[in-house]
LOTORPA-66526 format. One record per residue: residue number from 1; residue in three letters; x, y, z of N, C-alpha, C in turn. Coordinates in nm, 3 decimals. Layout:
<sites>
    i   aa       nX       nY       nZ      caX      caY      caZ       cX       cY       cZ
  NUM  ALA        X        Y        Z        X        Y        Z        X        Y        Z
...
</sites>
This chain:
<sites>
    i   aa       nX       nY       nZ      caX      caY      caZ       cX       cY       cZ
    1  MET   12.191   20.363   12.793   12.152   20.345   12.909   12.061   20.218   12.950
    2  ASN   11.937   20.195   12.872   11.850   20.099   12.904   11.916   19.961   12.862
    3  LYS   12.018   19.991   12.793   12.056   19.833   12.785   12.175   19.797   12.873
    4  ILE   12.212   19.918   12.927   12.331   19.882   13.023   12.277   19.833   13.182
    5  LEU   12.162   19.916   13.189   12.054   19.874   13.316   11.999   19.754   13.292
    6  ASP   11.967   19.691   13.168   11.912   19.537   13.170   12.040   19.438   13.187
    7  LEU   12.128   19.490   13.145   12.263   19.357   13.164   12.275   19.383   13.303
    8  TYR   12.299   19.478   13.387   12.348   19.504   13.509   12.251   19.450   13.622
    9  VAL   12.098   19.485   13.564   11.988   19.434   13.696   11.957   19.307   13.646
   10  ASN   11.938   19.286   13.531   11.839   19.184   13.486   11.904   19.043   13.465
   11  LYS   12.048   19.087   13.381   12.119   18.973   13.355   12.229   18.951   13.439
   12  ARG   12.250   19.046   13.552   12.323   19.030   13.665   12.469   19.013   13.617
   13  MET   12.507   19.078   13.509   12.653   19.129   13.446   12.710   19.210   13.554
   14  SER   12.846   19.199   13.557   12.924   19.272   13.631   12.929   19.424   13.550
   15  SER   13.007   19.511   13.624   13.016   19.647   13.558   13.142   19.639   13.486
   16  GLY   13.234   19.531   13.543   13.330   19.538   13.431   13.329   19.454   13.315
   17  ASP   13.209   19.345   13.311   13.203   19.299   13.163   13.110   19.375   13.091
   18  ILE   13.043   19.461   13.165   12.954   19.542   13.079   13.062   19.659   13.004
   19  ALA   13.143   19.696   13.054   13.255   19.791   13.000   13.291   19.732   12.902
   20  LYS   13.373   19.612   12.923   13.433   19.519   12.818   13.332   19.503   12.670
   21  MET   13.208   19.488   12.688   13.112   19.482   12.591   13.093   19.619   12.517
   22  HIS   13.065   19.714   12.575   13.061   19.844   12.524   13.195   19.939   12.477
   23  GLY   13.305   19.862   12.506   13.420   19.911   12.456   13.470   20.059   12.558
   24  CYS   13.428   20.049   12.677   13.454   20.183   12.767   13.497   20.127   12.893
   25  CYS   13.532   20.238   12.985   13.585   20.183   13.128   13.486   20.125   13.197
   26  LYS   13.528   20.093   13.330   13.447   20.039   13.438   13.384   20.168   13.495
   27  ALA   13.444   20.285   13.509   13.402   20.404   13.585   13.271   20.433   13.511
   28  THR   13.298   20.445   13.365   13.174   20.503   13.302   13.060   20.445   13.316
   29  VAL   13.063   20.312   13.324   12.936   20.211   13.328   12.894   20.239   13.505
   30  LEU   12.979   20.258   13.600   12.936   20.298   13.727   12.879   20.420   13.734
   31  LYS   12.915   20.523   13.662   12.858   20.658   13.660   12.729   20.664   13.604
   32  ARG   12.708   20.572   13.506   12.568   20.568   13.438   12.484   20.495   13.532
   33  LEU   12.523   20.379   13.631   12.426   20.344   13.707   12.385   20.433   13.815
   34  LYS   12.471   20.493   13.854   12.446   20.614   13.960   12.377   20.707   13.923
   35  MET   12.365   20.761   13.796   12.269   20.856   13.753   12.147   20.816   13.726
   36  ALA   12.123   20.655   13.704   11.984   20.589   13.689   11.939   20.577   13.850
   37  LYS   12.033   20.597   13.931   11.997   20.557   14.099   11.962   20.426   14.101
   38  ILE   12.072   20.323   14.060   12.074   20.192   14.067   12.197   20.182   14.163
   39  ARG   12.138   20.074   14.265   12.228   20.079   14.397   12.347   19.958   14.329
   40  VAL   12.459   19.999   14.351   12.578   19.891   14.282   12.592   19.798   14.389
   41  ARG   12.631   19.688   14.315   12.642   19.565   14.423   12.759   19.560   14.472
   42  GLU   12.787   19.513   14.607   12.914   19.501   14.668   13.032   19.438   14.578
   43  PRO   13.135   19.478   14.568   13.248   19.413   14.464   13.274   19.276   14.547
   44  GLY   13.331   19.185   14.422   13.340   19.051   14.484   13.269   18.952   14.389
   45  ARG   13.305   18.827   14.426   13.246   18.728   14.335   13.134   18.657   14.391
   46  PRO   13.011   18.675   14.356   12.897   18.599   14.410   12.935   18.450   14.441
   47  LYS   12.901   18.401   14.534   12.911   18.244   14.558   12.799   18.179   14.507
   48  LEU   12.804   18.058   14.453   12.728   17.993   14.362   12.665   17.888   14.477
   49  ASN   12.554   17.892   14.484   12.486   17.749   14.580   12.481   17.638   14.473
   50  LEU   12.591   17.600   14.423   12.564   17.497   14.318   12.699   17.421   14.305
   51  THR   12.648   17.265   14.303   12.778   17.208   14.293   12.851   17.182   14.149
   52  ASP   12.953   17.122   14.145   13.015   17.106   14.027   12.933   17.000   13.945
   53  ASP   12.882   16.894   14.003   12.819   16.804   13.910   12.659   16.881   13.869
   54  GLU   12.599   16.948   13.938   12.485   17.016   13.915   12.509   17.129   13.827
   55  LEU   12.625   17.204   13.816   12.642   17.277   13.695   12.694   17.221   13.590
   56  ARG   12.767   17.091   13.573   12.799   17.024   13.485   12.687   16.982   13.399
   57  ALA   12.561   16.934   13.504   12.441   16.884   13.439   12.373   16.971   13.375
   58  LEU   12.401   17.098   13.376   12.322   17.231   13.311   12.382   17.244   13.167
   59  TYR   12.526   17.265   13.202   12.588   17.310   13.094   12.616   17.212   12.980
   60  ILE   12.652   17.078   13.028   12.673   16.973   12.942   12.529   16.895   12.898
   61  SER   12.491   16.829   12.993   12.379   16.742   12.962   12.261   16.821   12.894
   62  LYS   12.224   16.930   12.979   12.107   17.027   12.915   12.132   17.126   12.828
   63  LYS   12.293   17.143   12.782   12.311   17.217   12.687   12.298   17.366   12.687
   64  MET   12.270   17.409   12.822   12.229   17.565   12.847   12.337   17.639   12.862
   65  SER   12.340   17.751   12.803   12.429   17.840   12.783   12.466   17.911   12.913
   66  THR   12.595   17.980   12.914   12.623   18.050   13.038   12.530   18.183   13.077
   67  TRP   12.449   18.211   12.963   12.372   18.353   12.993   12.242   18.284   13.078
   68  LYS   12.175   18.166   13.008   12.073   18.094   13.051   12.100   18.053   13.237
   69  ILE   12.215   17.994   13.253   12.258   17.946   13.361   12.256   18.069   13.487
   70  ALA   12.330   18.181   13.413   12.333   18.287   13.535   12.200   18.346   13.559
   71  ASP   12.094   18.364   13.413   11.955   18.385   13.449   11.924   18.301   13.572
   72  LEU   11.933   18.166   13.547   11.835   18.097   13.625   11.893   18.106   13.784
   73  LEU   12.009   18.121   13.778   12.067   18.148   13.945   12.084   18.290   14.011
   74  GLY   12.053   18.388   13.911   12.034   18.522   13.980   12.171   18.555   13.994
   75  CYS   12.284   18.552   13.903   12.430   18.584   13.892   12.481   18.614   13.766
   76  GLY   12.607   18.675   13.796   12.678   18.719   13.632   12.682   18.616   13.576
   77  ARG   12.716   18.654   13.442   12.739   18.549   13.340   12.900   18.517   13.358
   78  SER   12.968   18.618   13.412   13.095   18.599   13.421   13.125   18.503   13.553
   79  THR   13.059   18.498   13.652   13.079   18.409   13.741   13.053   18.269   13.720
   80  ILE   12.943   18.247   13.608   12.930   18.111   13.542   13.032   18.060   13.477
   81  HIS   13.123   18.156   13.378   13.229   18.117   13.299   13.329   18.091   13.358
   82  ARG   13.352   18.189   13.492   13.496   18.139   13.535   13.502   18.011   13.632
   83  LYS   13.385   17.969   13.667   13.364   17.858   13.764   13.373   17.738   13.655
   84  LEU   13.299   17.744   13.524   13.322   17.639   13.398   13.465   17.663   13.362
   85  ALA   13.533   17.753   13.324   13.667   17.760   13.298   13.767   17.664   13.365
   86  LYS   13.726   17.704   13.523   13.810   17.620   13.627   13.791   17.467   13.640
   87  MET   13.648   17.433   13.620   13.610   17.288   13.560   13.676   17.245   13.442
   88  GLY   13.715   17.332   13.349   13.778   17.290   13.222   13.657   17.245   13.144
   89  LEU   13.550   17.320   13.145   13.451   17.280   13.080   13.385   17.393   12.969
   90  THR   13.444   17.488   12.932   13.397   17.599   12.872   13.404   17.547   12.710
   91  ARG   13.295   17.557   12.623   13.285   17.520   12.507   13.346   17.650   12.408
   92  ASP   13.405   17.634   12.289   13.409   17.711   12.187   13.270   17.771   12.116
   93  ILE   13.295   17.872   12.065   13.163   17.952   12.010   13.067   17.816   11.924
   94  SER   13.164   17.750   11.815   13.083   17.672   11.746   13.006   17.551   11.829
   95  THR   13.076   17.509   11.920   13.031   17.400   12.015   12.922   17.452   12.094
   96  ALA   12.925   17.581   12.139   12.825   17.611   12.217   12.677   17.654   12.172
   97  HIS   12.697   17.669   12.038   12.528   17.677   11.926   12.508   17.560   11.906
   98  ILE   12.557   17.447   11.960   12.521   17.309   11.927   12.383   17.283   12.036
   99  LYS   12.275   17.277   11.970   12.134   17.250   12.054   12.136   17.098   12.111
  100  TYR   12.132   17.000   12.019   12.103   16.863   12.067   12.263   16.785   12.090
  101  ALA   12.253   16.712   12.171   12.355   16.603   12.212   12.409   16.549   12.094
  102  ARG   12.501   16.498   12.091   12.580   16.424   12.004   12.679   16.326   12.022
  103  ARG   12.696   16.238   11.923   12.796   16.129   11.975   12.903   16.099   11.838
  104  HIS   13.028   16.087   11.912   13.140   16.072   11.784   13.091   15.921   11.706
  105  PHE   13.147   15.913   11.579   13.121   15.799   11.488   13.199   15.678   11.584
  106  SER   13.146   15.574   11.595   13.205   15.461   11.628   13.349   15.423   11.591
  107  GLY   13.374   15.466   11.460   13.513   15.414   11.448   13.525   15.251   11.371
  108  ASP   13.392   15.203   11.342   13.400   15.084   11.303   13.414   15.094   11.159
  109  ARG   13.502   15.021   11.123   13.553   15.021   10.970   13.426   14.969   10.839
  110  SER   13.371   14.868   10.880   13.260   14.813   10.803   13.136   14.923   10.814
  111  GLU   13.094   14.974   10.939   12.982   15.092   10.934   13.030   15.220   10.864
  112  MET   13.161   15.242   10.826   13.197   15.362   10.772   13.205   15.343   10.632
  113  ALA   13.258   15.203   10.564   13.219   15.186   10.441   13.099   15.181   10.394
  114  TYR   13.009   15.134   10.473   12.871   15.128   10.442   12.793   15.258   10.441
  115  MET   12.821   15.376   10.528   12.790   15.505   10.503   12.814   15.572   10.404
  116  LEU   12.962   15.546   10.371   13.036   15.622   10.291   12.957   15.572   10.150
  117  GLY   12.923   15.449   10.092   12.869   15.408    9.975   12.729   15.458    9.987
  118  PHE   12.668   15.455   10.078   12.531   15.499   10.102   12.529   15.652   10.064
  119  ALA   12.605   15.732   10.136   12.605   15.876   10.102   12.661   15.917    9.955
  120  ILE   12.759   15.850    9.903   12.780   15.891    9.771   12.653   15.860    9.665
  121  GLY   12.558   15.765    9.702   12.472   15.694    9.641   12.318   15.799    9.625
  122  ASP   12.314   15.861    9.780   12.213   15.901    9.774   12.196   16.025    9.885
  123  LEU   12.297   16.095    9.926   12.284   16.194   10.044   12.383   16.305   10.012
  124  ARG   12.324   16.417   10.066   12.408   16.551   10.025   12.474   16.578   10.171
  125  VAL   12.610   16.587   10.139   12.660   16.572   10.275   12.712   16.751   10.280
  126  ARG   12.727   16.820   10.392   12.787   16.956   10.370   12.817   17.001   10.521
  127  LYS   12.916   17.076   10.512   12.963   17.148   10.635   12.901   17.275   10.667
  128  ILE   12.848   17.313   10.775   12.771   17.433   10.780   12.868   17.554   10.850
  129  GLY   12.932   17.585   10.745   13.008   17.692   10.795   13.140   17.665   10.792
  130  ARG   13.230   17.792   10.759   13.364   17.731   10.744   13.452   17.690   10.875
  131  ASN   13.391   17.738   10.996   13.454   17.681   11.125   13.345   17.613   11.205
  132  SER   13.232   17.565   11.126   13.140   17.486   11.194   13.194   17.358   11.263
  133  LYS   13.166   17.294   11.356   13.159   17.164   11.373   13.051   17.047   11.343
  134  THR   12.972   17.115   11.254   12.853   17.040   11.227   12.853   16.986   11.071
  135  ILE   12.812   16.859   11.069   12.818   16.813   10.924   12.645   16.801   10.924
  136  LYS   12.605   16.835   10.829   12.464   16.819   10.803   12.465   16.710   10.690
  137  ILE   12.354   16.626   10.696   12.342   16.546   10.552   12.180   16.540   10.570
  138  ASP   12.164   16.551   10.425   11.992   16.556   10.396   11.969   16.483   10.293
  139  CYS   11.835   16.455   10.280   11.796   16.357   10.126   11.639   16.387   10.120
  140  GLY   11.582   16.381   10.023   11.449   16.405   10.002   11.420   16.257    9.914
  141  SER   11.288   16.213    9.958   11.285   16.060    9.921   11.110   16.045    9.918
  142  THR   11.053   15.979    9.809   10.908   15.955    9.819   10.917   15.813    9.904
  143  LYS   11.017   15.742    9.933   11.017   15.614    9.949   11.043   15.614   10.114
  144  LYS   10.921   15.530   10.175   10.923   15.548   10.340   11.056   15.499   10.401
  145  ASP   11.086   15.362   10.306   11.192   15.264   10.357   11.312   15.329   10.376
  146  GLN   11.315   15.432   10.257   11.462   15.521   10.266   11.466   15.614   10.364
  147  ILE   11.354   15.671   10.403   11.342   15.773   10.503   11.398   15.692   10.637
  148  ASN   11.305   15.605   10.662   11.332   15.513   10.793   11.473   15.443   10.810
  149  LEU   11.547   15.431   10.715   11.683   15.389   10.689   11.773   15.497   10.749
  150  ILE   11.764   15.598   10.692   11.844   15.728   10.700   11.821   15.759   10.863
  151  ARG   11.672   15.765   10.895   11.695   15.809   11.016   11.744   15.703   11.112
  152  LYS   11.755   15.548   11.083   11.819   15.459   11.172   11.966   15.484   11.183
  153  LEU   12.022   15.495   11.047   12.168   15.525   11.055   12.216   15.611   11.136
  154  PHE   12.147   15.758   11.149   12.217   15.862   11.210   12.162   15.923   11.328
  155  SER   12.040   15.857   11.378   11.980   15.933   11.470   12.058   15.853   11.617
  156  LYS   12.140   15.763   11.641   12.211   15.732   11.725   12.323   15.841   11.758
  157  TYR   12.359   15.886   11.647   12.484   16.004   11.659   12.430   16.145   11.679
  158  GLY   12.317   16.159   11.640   12.298   16.334   11.658   12.140   16.346   11.635
  159  HIS   12.111   16.473   11.608   11.949   16.498   11.593   11.916   16.452   11.439
  160  VAL   11.785   16.420   11.400   11.761   16.382   11.304   11.607   16.472   11.302
  161  TRP   11.599   16.537   11.205   11.475   16.613   11.177   11.422   16.543   11.054
  162  VAL   11.289   16.524   11.059   11.201   16.461   10.916   11.077   16.555   10.894
  163  GLY   11.055   16.603   10.795   10.940   16.696   10.742   10.832   16.629   10.708
  164  ALA   10.727   16.720   10.702   10.598   16.643   10.655   10.611   16.634   10.505
  165  PRO   10.549   16.516   10.450   10.526   16.480   10.313   10.499   16.605   10.213
  166  THR   10.565   16.611   10.110   10.483   16.725   10.001   10.358   16.657    9.933
  167  GLY   10.306   16.771    9.842   10.172   16.715    9.793   10.224   16.611    9.693
  168  LEU   10.362   16.580    9.639   10.392   16.472    9.578   10.453   16.375    9.649
  169  GLY   10.434   16.372    9.779   10.477   16.253    9.865   10.639   16.249    9.885
  170  LYS   10.681   16.363    9.865   10.824   16.355    9.903   10.862   16.408   10.042
  171  THR   10.947   16.341   10.102   10.970   16.359   10.243   11.141   16.409   10.249
  172  GLN   11.157   16.524   10.337   11.276   16.576   10.340   11.319   16.521   10.502
  173  ILE   11.440   16.473   10.490   11.520   16.430   10.616   11.643   16.492   10.632
  174  GLU   11.699   16.536   10.766   11.799   16.620   10.750   11.882   16.536   10.914
  175  ALA   12.008   16.524   10.908   12.086   16.479   11.005   12.181   16.582   11.040
  176  PHE   12.221   16.612   11.181   12.311   16.712   11.226   12.414   16.643   11.303
  177  LEU   12.517   16.633   11.241   12.630   16.542   11.320   12.756   16.598   11.337
  178  ASP   12.846   16.551   11.436   12.971   16.624   11.465   13.086   16.610   11.369
  179  ASP   13.196   16.661   11.377   13.306   16.617   11.288   13.397   16.511   11.245
  180  SER   13.332   16.423   11.354   13.411   16.297   11.332   13.325   16.219   11.215
  181  PHE   13.222   16.301   11.130   13.159   16.230   11.010   13.222   16.308   10.917
  182  LEU   13.328   16.364   10.913   13.413   16.457   10.815   13.442   16.358   10.711
  183  PHE   13.467   16.205   10.748   13.492   16.104   10.629   13.387   16.123   10.475
  184  LEU   13.240   16.165   10.522   13.126   16.163   10.450   13.143   16.263   10.343
  185  LEU   13.211   16.358   10.390   13.215   16.521   10.293   13.322   16.484   10.162
  186  ASN   13.261   16.518   10.069   13.364   16.490    9.967   13.410   16.370    9.941
  187  GLY   13.293   16.228    9.981   13.326   16.115    9.985   13.355   16.040    9.871
  188  ARG   13.333   16.094    9.748   13.356   16.051    9.637   13.539   16.049    9.620
  189  ASP   13.581   16.169    9.668   13.725   16.184    9.650   13.796   16.100    9.707
  190  ASN   13.724   16.055    9.843   13.830   15.974    9.922   13.773   15.829    9.935
  191  VAL   13.729   15.762    9.811   13.643   15.627    9.826   13.776   15.525    9.816
  192  ALA   13.872   15.566    9.759   13.963   15.418    9.705   13.964   15.314    9.832
  193  TRP   14.016   15.377    9.954   14.015   15.234   10.075   13.880   15.181   10.092
  194  ALA   13.783   15.239   10.074   13.629   15.154   10.067   13.636   15.049    9.945
  195  LEU   13.716   15.036    9.840   13.717   14.984    9.731   13.830   14.829    9.742
  196  GLU   13.863   14.832    9.868   13.984   14.748    9.876   13.943   14.640    9.988
  197  GLY   13.984   14.542   10.022   13.976   14.445   10.115   13.849   14.410   10.171
  198  ASP   13.827   14.426   10.302   13.699   14.374   10.364   13.595   14.520   10.362
  199  ALA   13.671   14.602   10.311   13.565   14.734   10.315   13.468   14.738   10.209
  200  PHE   13.519   14.648   10.119   13.439   14.645    9.977   13.297   14.607    9.988
  201  ALA   13.286   14.488   10.066   13.149   14.433   10.061   13.042   14.526   10.137
  202  PRO   13.084   14.600   10.263   12.990   14.680   10.296   12.948   14.811   10.244
  203  PHE   13.072   14.857   10.158   13.045   14.984   10.072   12.965   14.956    9.976
  204  LEU   12.976   14.836    9.918   12.889   14.810    9.792   12.724   14.785    9.840
  205  ALA   12.705   14.721    9.959   12.600   14.728   10.031   12.536   14.852   10.031
  206  GLY   12.593   14.941   10.088   12.549   15.088   10.114   12.528   15.179    9.971
  207  PHE   12.622   15.146    9.888   12.577   15.206    9.743   12.457   15.125    9.696
  208  THR   12.445   15.000    9.704   12.314   14.900    9.636   12.191   14.962    9.724
  209  ASP   12.183   14.985    9.845   12.079   15.043    9.926   12.032   15.178    9.892
  210  ALA   12.134   15.233    9.814   12.071   15.383    9.779   12.060   15.414    9.626
  211  GLU   12.137   15.287    9.532   12.105   15.320    9.415   12.080   15.223    9.320
  212  GLY   12.102   15.064    9.419   12.054   14.996    9.352   11.927   14.913    9.338
  213  SER   11.882   14.814    9.245   11.792   14.719    9.254   11.779   14.583    9.231
  214  VAL   11.695   14.503    9.302   11.694   14.377    9.268   11.562   14.331    9.218
  215  PHE   11.544   14.261    9.125   11.425   14.223    9.042   11.388   14.133    8.969
  216  ILE   11.290   14.078    8.957   11.262   13.971    8.855   11.208   14.032    8.696
  217  SER   11.274   13.981    8.603   11.245   14.008    8.472   11.244   13.901    8.375
  218  ASN   11.130   13.870    8.298   11.083   13.755    8.216   11.120   13.638    8.278
  219  GLY   11.077   13.627    8.411   11.094   13.511    8.499   11.228   13.469    8.585
  220  LYS   11.335   13.582    8.520   11.447   13.580    8.625   11.497   13.662    8.675
  221  ALA   11.586   13.619    8.791   11.627   13.731    8.897   11.733   13.802    8.837
  222  ALA   11.737   13.952    8.883   11.861   14.027    8.818   11.882   14.132    8.927
  223  TYR   12.045   14.188    8.886   12.079   14.288    9.000   12.107   14.428    8.919
  224  SER   12.066   14.531    8.930   12.107   14.662    8.868   12.169   14.766    8.942
  225  LEU   12.258   14.818    8.906   12.332   14.916    8.986   12.334   15.052    8.905
  226  GLY   12.275   15.149    8.926   12.262   15.273    8.838   12.342   15.410    8.884
  227  ASN   12.437   15.489    8.824   12.473   15.631    8.878   12.538   15.688    8.746
  228  TYR   12.590   15.807    8.759   12.616   15.895    8.659   12.768   15.889    8.651
  229  ASP   12.832   15.840    8.770   12.968   15.813    8.794   13.035   15.682    8.698
  230  HIS   13.054   15.705    8.578   13.082   15.597    8.524   13.232   15.527    8.568
  231  GLU   13.315   15.624    8.615   13.442   15.554    8.683   13.428   15.505    8.795
  232  LEU   13.361   15.531    8.896   13.295   15.459    9.004   13.223   15.322    8.969
  233  LEU   13.171   15.297    8.863   13.091   15.192    8.849   13.227   15.078    8.774
  234  GLU   13.317   15.133    8.718   13.427   15.067    8.655   13.485   15.022    8.767
  235  LEU   13.511   15.081    8.879   13.600   15.041    8.975   13.528   14.939    9.048
  236  ILE   13.389   14.938    9.071   13.294   14.824    9.157   13.314   14.701    9.053
  237  LYS   13.294   14.728    8.934   13.313   14.612    8.823   13.422   14.535    8.870
  238  THR   13.541   14.608    8.859   13.682   14.532    8.883   13.665   14.471    8.999
  239  GLY   13.638   14.549    9.099   13.632   14.482    9.257   13.543   14.371    9.269
  240  LEU   13.430   14.357    9.167   13.346   14.237    9.178   13.424   14.120    9.120
  241  GLU   13.502   14.147    8.964   13.591   14.054    8.924   13.652   14.005    9.009
  242  LYS   13.720   14.060    9.093   13.850   14.032    9.193   13.788   13.919    9.268
  243  ARG   13.671   13.950    9.299   13.588   13.856    9.401   13.528   13.744    9.335
  244  SER   13.554   13.715    9.199   13.487   13.605    9.131   13.350   13.597    9.097
  245  VAL   13.298   13.730    9.097   13.162   13.768    9.020   13.187   13.814    8.900
  246  SER   13.143   13.730    8.795   13.163   13.777    8.652   13.049   13.787    8.573
  247  SER   13.066   13.793    8.445   12.946   13.843    8.346   12.861   13.957    8.390
  248  ILE   12.961   14.079    8.403   12.903   14.198    8.459   12.871   14.275    8.317
  249  HIS   12.761   14.338    8.283   12.726   14.426    8.232   12.738   14.565    8.236
  250  LEU   12.827   14.663    8.183   12.835   14.806    8.223   12.797   14.859    8.079
  251  TYR   12.670   14.945    8.110   12.639   15.003    7.991   12.579   15.152    7.996
  252  LYS   12.573   15.237    7.921   12.506   15.326    7.953   12.346   15.353    7.897
  253  ALA   12.270   15.427    7.967   12.135   15.483    7.917   12.121   15.477    7.760
  254  GLY   12.047   15.452    7.713   12.013   15.489    7.577   11.976   15.644    7.535
  255  LYS   11.921   15.699    7.632   11.860   15.833    7.622   11.851   15.893    7.760
  256  LYS   11.810   16.020    7.762   11.796   16.079    7.889   11.646   16.060    7.927
  257  TYR   11.598   16.026    8.019   11.483   16.026    8.073   11.435   16.032    8.203
  258  PRO   11.317   16.099    8.242   11.264   16.130    8.351   11.281   16.042    8.478
  259  VAL   11.345   16.077    8.578   11.380   16.006    8.698   11.291   16.031    8.818
  260  ALA   11.289   15.935    8.931   11.189   15.990    9.041   11.178   16.137    9.068
  261  GLY   11.062   16.164    9.076   11.046   16.316    9.114   11.005   16.410    8.974
  262  GLY   11.006   16.336    8.878   11.022   16.420    8.765   11.119   16.481    8.705
  263  TYR   11.239   16.482    8.786   11.357   16.555    8.698   11.432   16.472    8.614
  264  LYS   11.481   16.553    8.495   11.563   16.499    8.387   11.697   16.470    8.435
  265  GLN   11.760   16.344    8.365   11.889   16.329    8.386   11.973   16.419    8.353
  266  ARG   12.098   16.481    8.443   12.164   16.586    8.366   12.281   16.540    8.290
  267  SER   12.311   16.409    8.275   12.419   16.373    8.178   12.392   16.190    8.153
  268  ILE   12.513   16.152    8.095   12.462   16.010    8.086   12.496   15.919    8.209
  269  TYR   12.363   15.836    8.222   12.349   15.759    8.296   12.396   15.616    8.293
  270  TRP   12.485   15.538    8.373   12.515   15.416    8.349   12.486   15.324    8.456
  271  HIS   12.497   15.194    8.404   12.414   15.098    8.452   12.515   14.959    8.481
  272  ILE   12.507   14.896    8.598   12.598   14.777    8.609   12.472   14.670    8.630
  273  LYS   12.467   14.534    8.523   12.368   14.461    8.557   12.418   14.318    8.569
  274  ILE   12.370   14.259    8.653   12.408   14.070    8.658   12.291   14.002    8.654
  275  ASN   12.300   13.920    8.572   12.171   13.794    8.582   12.234   13.682    8.572
  276  GLY   12.310   13.654    8.576   12.352   13.492    8.568   12.340   13.434    8.710
  277  LYS   12.264   13.306    8.721   12.243   13.243    8.872   12.380   13.261    8.957
  278  GLU   12.466   13.201    8.890   12.571   13.157    8.968   12.644   13.270    9.011
  279  GLN   12.637   13.382    8.934   12.692   13.508    8.977   12.605   13.601    9.085
  280  LEU   12.466   13.583    9.058   12.402   13.646    9.169   12.407   13.573    9.307
  281  LEU   12.416   13.449    9.298   12.448   13.371    9.421   12.577   13.413    9.487
  282  LYS   12.691   13.450    9.431   12.797   13.508    9.483   12.761   13.626    9.535
  283  LEU   12.714   13.728    9.470   12.722   13.868    9.480   12.600   13.874    9.610
  284  PHE   12.503   13.798    9.633   12.406   13.810    9.716   12.477   13.760    9.869
  285  SER   12.550   13.652    9.843   12.606   13.621    9.957   12.725   13.694   10.025
  286  MET   12.791   13.770    9.937   12.834   13.906    9.982   12.798   14.020   10.032
  287  LEU   12.661   14.048    9.976   12.600   14.162   10.008   12.516   14.152   10.147
  288  LEU   12.421   14.053   10.141   12.317   14.021   10.231   12.369   14.066   10.393
  289  PRO   12.486   14.017   10.450   12.535   14.012   10.584   12.537   14.221   10.600
  290  HIS   12.568   14.281   10.508   12.585   14.417   10.512   12.452   14.516   10.479
  291  MET   12.371   14.454   10.426   12.232   14.506   10.388   12.145   14.568   10.488
  292  ARG   12.097   14.669   10.477   12.024   14.741   10.569   11.866   14.811   10.535
  293  HIS   11.875   14.819   10.405   11.732   14.896   10.346   11.643   14.766   10.341
  294  LYS   11.526   14.762   10.406   11.412   14.655   10.401   11.352   14.619   10.279
  295  LYS   11.338   14.711   10.189   11.294   14.649   10.040   11.408   14.589    9.977
  296  ARG   11.528   14.614    9.990   11.656   14.590    9.907   11.647   14.449    9.962
  297  ILE   11.675   14.391   10.087   11.670   14.260   10.143   11.553   14.171   10.107
  298  ASP   11.418   14.228   10.120   11.301   14.161   10.062   11.331   14.108    9.926
  299  ASP   11.380   14.199    9.830   11.402   14.178    9.708   11.516   14.071    9.646
  300  ILE   11.616   14.088    9.751   11.711   13.960    9.740   11.649   13.841    9.767
  301  LYS   11.593   13.829    9.864   11.542   13.708    9.923   11.419   13.641    9.814
  302  LYS   11.347   13.734    9.758   11.276   13.678    9.647   11.344   13.620    9.518
  303  ALA   11.464   13.700    9.506   11.568   13.670    9.393   11.615   13.519    9.416
  304  LEU   11.663   13.497    9.547   11.711   13.376    9.595   11.612   13.253    9.563
  305  ARG   11.469   13.291    9.626   11.372   13.191    9.570   11.380   13.187    9.420
  306  ASN   11.370   13.291    9.372   11.352   13.237    9.222   11.462   13.157    9.167
  307  ILE   11.599   13.206    9.212   11.701   13.119    9.149   11.688   12.963    9.215
  308  ASN   11.642   12.949    9.347   11.623   12.808    9.388   11.515   12.735    9.304
  309  LEU   11.434   12.797    9.267   11.307   12.737    9.213   11.333   12.695    9.070
  310  ARG   11.418   12.799    9.021   11.492   12.756    8.864   11.581   12.631    8.878
  311  ASN   11.654   12.636    8.956   11.772   12.521    8.987   11.701   12.385    8.981
  312  ARG   11.587   12.380    9.070   11.507   12.293    9.106   11.473   12.193    8.977
  313  TYR   11.403   12.296    8.896   11.317   12.254    8.755   11.426   12.248    8.637
  314  ARG   11.540   12.267    8.662   11.617   12.297    8.535   11.634   12.150    8.474
</sites>
């Protein structure tokens, strides 16, 4: 009885809607209201003192539920729902639970290839629930530049949450995107297109920003790319050779050893390494226009200065 009273008096639901919710007839609800000495409202649909634009702003822009709007306006939820349906604005259940505004992916092929490479290298991508329209992307890192890059990549498309650093300095970051980002889900199974044509360079740039390193060893610049996926590194090696980058060394780590965060490698880890000056110049020329990771860009610039200096005094 108390629940029916709350729905009718406080939530301003109609007796018909309450009956549907409880699986009974309207007459039963009216009888209960009469027993409680609640004055039954006159039949008919209450008029809303609200324009279509104002209702659209509450429902679409502010993401308010029909329940909240009805409570705000002091009318029944069914009244709000009918009005929205007439305007063609009702959301399905999965969409209605989305709290923050989202934007569809831009559709830019270069950006798509970069994101795919970065995601395969460093991100966990999941769909929240079988019928959900939310793609969740998350990562934990001790590197501030990595966290900043992920935030910059996805904040224009959806809500990005960044946690406080743990005692070990690791920061968790999570992004909540719409289903136009399904191309990142199981990305390794759908990578073939990104290894061809003009998508190859941004894909490799994204993968390098996630898994690569550029450094100076024994006074000489070098590039390294590591991953457990031997087949993918083979495909990248082939793609580089097609683009006249040669002298590529693909080898496996000699043993399993602890990596970032203290975790041990779960299987054989593979590396691509390039250290020839001419080959590095070709590689960096290909990658730099697409790189986004601040440290990787700075390291490439240092490597280029190293190569230029060595060329000057050879």
